[in-house]
Steps between C-alpha positions, in 0.01 A plus 500: 500500500227594257514830318212728600300656220271706727600871489431555871513163677399451861744361759298176490549469124873565534537229766313256277729580206814482714414149621388363164776364274454542128488186290818444295478571128657161430417192704826311539517174691803345664568142395739322738645170381340222700302755696165476671233758574401560860208696641522598865210647694585813700294760681580732209360254246631197315861539386635327190856372480714285279752264658783307337820327600621368831731622771492830690207716393544838332194721454472731199281801579388747234401862542180702472304429181747225416485124508720200577632485143677835553776311686523213251873557439584403859330157494728291271828580681338436838367164385839414349669586831279250683241732650124479480320800357170646624355763268208679663232727356417771752137541610292669226773418247547227243317179591448599865159606629387852577441837338692725740810471715775693677840449658372389844226280355743328264752464782241324714424263212872434451537413868217248472657348190829473688328323787332258261810412300767515767812715549650670196869508426471828311262741332581694184259793475446788257362847560190496723571132560809612692288715731255214544786265584639743758161532671466121503849449644425760767183305582694174535526340156770231521769568238878518518586736215337777302581646160313828457500641147384857431364522852276788613546644847196699615143389423352824630704702250357302209147529636534877540645537150214295357244715681653827381536371144133395508407860580437501875587808701668488842176433687394237249839329517482472879148359473620252238784383727262445791266299279797303368609408854150373573483305173828314549477471880843656548662837563639612165770712667647190666541307174859599444796283412758722677275495808481119519841407357698555826295222662572240229774239518487351150795544266389751239615614156345809340533548123391823332562679171597865510256586218192347665222754440238310702691463827802719561821325600512719811218286640703180499811682621307619807371149566845346455645742754230403751522121449781344710770354277310560175685541170406728210573439132464807279446429129464732202256532213253227600203710608227349715404185308787421264706430810315168545631363171860615533735203531741688727218574742373142486852366559556733797171394658567131449852529640365676809233235553726200445819624666559307822664799671 
């Protein structure tokens, strides 16, 4: 989401900013031992992935304004455990095509990637990637397990907050939301993890730090309560991004993915 510099932006300008990810300050690439680069055509644009290893496939899915390298810590233990790793750049992120994207658009691209590459054993997702994963699972993405780290719950809430922060009044915010629905070809109010979770059958593990200032832990607690059989791991002092490098978090995710039970 781009920061608006216009003092009094229009709803159209706010929608454009909301859908446009900022480029990262540092361009980090993920190098997987023995890996290969794949490019898969989707209706949302060409998607870039890296693939390495053999065995059941585990997808690593980054969040908004992130890239595949954000989940680098999860790749070596998965490869060592005999799994193949798929690290995907979301549309309009990293090496994937596009300038703008959203949760439903990225979810549609993820579904097409899943169809092209075959069923997934698991997906480990961070932040907005967790919401994208949930939308894709609800739409039929084939995967057995889901690890959802720092997961947001309600897309509409974030859109409204963005609109208000950008300076729109109540009327402008409602106009922005209508334009957003048209732009992403989806009803923003229906993009909700607690709303879709009761219909999902995948085993799920939520992991969230209590001091996350980007996405409150209450979001993932609400989604865990709505997802049949889901587990929740509360951690401390890891914020929103440091959580991806914490060895306890990595170990918990790998154990959940590889445990036969």
